[in-house]
N, C-alpha and C positions, 0 to 999 in steps of 0.2 A: 504494500500500500504506500502510495506517495505521501510524503510529508505535507502537512497543511502549510500554507504560505508563511505564517509567522514563525512556525516551528522551523521551516526551511531557512528563513532569514536568521534566526538565532543560531542554527547549526553553522551557517556560513560565518557568522561572527566568531563563533568558537574556533573554527578551523583557522581563520585569519589570525586570531589572537595566538593560537598555538604555533603559528609560523612567524610570530613576532612582528606582524604588521602593526603599524602605529596609527595613531589618530583615527580610530575606528568610529564610524558614524552609521547609524541606522535611521533613515528618514522614512516616515509614513507619508507617501505621496498620493494616497487615495483622496479623491476629491479635487486635486489640483493637477493631476497628471493623467492623461488618457491612455497611457501605454504600460504603466507599471504601478503596482501597489506600494512597493518599497524600493528605495535606493540604498545600497550599502556602498560607502566610500571609505577606502583604506589607503594607507601610504606604506611604501617600502623604501628601503635605503639603497638598494642596488638592483640592477637588472636581474641578477640571479634570484634575489628575494621576490621580486615581482612575479617572475615565472613560477617560483616555488609556491607562492600563495595561490596563484591561479590554478596550477596543476593539482594542488592538494584539494582545493575546493571541488574541482571537477571530479577527481577520483573518489573522494569521500562521498559526494552526493550520488555518484553512480552506484556505489555500494548500498545507498539508501533508496535505490530504485527511482532516482530522479533522472529524467532524460538529460543528455548532454546539452549544454547551452550553445547558443550562437556566440561565437568568440570573435572579437575584433581587436585590432591593435597588437602591439608587441612590446616586450620589455624595453627594447632599444628606443622606442618612441616615448617611453615614460608613461604609457597609459594602456592598460589592458581592460577590456570590457567583456563581461560575461552576462549574456542576456538569457535569463530563465523565464522570460515572459512576464510573470507577475513580480519578479525581482530582477533588478539590474545592479550588477556588482561592478564598481569602478575601482581598479587597482592602479594607483598613481605613484610615480616618483614624487618626492616632496616638491621639486621644482615645478612639475607639470600641475600638481594639485594647486599650488599657489597661483599659477598662471591662469588656469581655467576657472577656479573659484566656484566649483559646483555647489559647495556648501552654502555660499552666499546666493547663488542663482536660485536655489531651491529653498531659500530661507522661510518661505511660507509653509513648508512641510513641517509636520510635527516631528521633533527629534525624539525617537524612542529610546535610543541608547547612544551614549558618547563615551568612548574610552580613549583618553589622551595618551 
């Protein structure tokens, strides 16, 4: 049985935290975004860490019977996006996160979790 949306989001947060991602945010975008219920935004310190976080999320959720996401971007660009439909995961380098400012762009979203 596939995980419920919020349970899946919390599982992604746990995985990212275990991989030492930083500045983890879970935003509830229901009501203000037409294409996802939640955004998860995390930062990594190196290309290797960005890839490790993304790969671990995909592999762990696959074990939980969650279909593989649509994946865009690459660690070398500083931004990897995992689109699970109801949840969009943004894995940024610190520099790219500061440049794109998604946290500010989606400031109308309710912040569910913030782990600095």
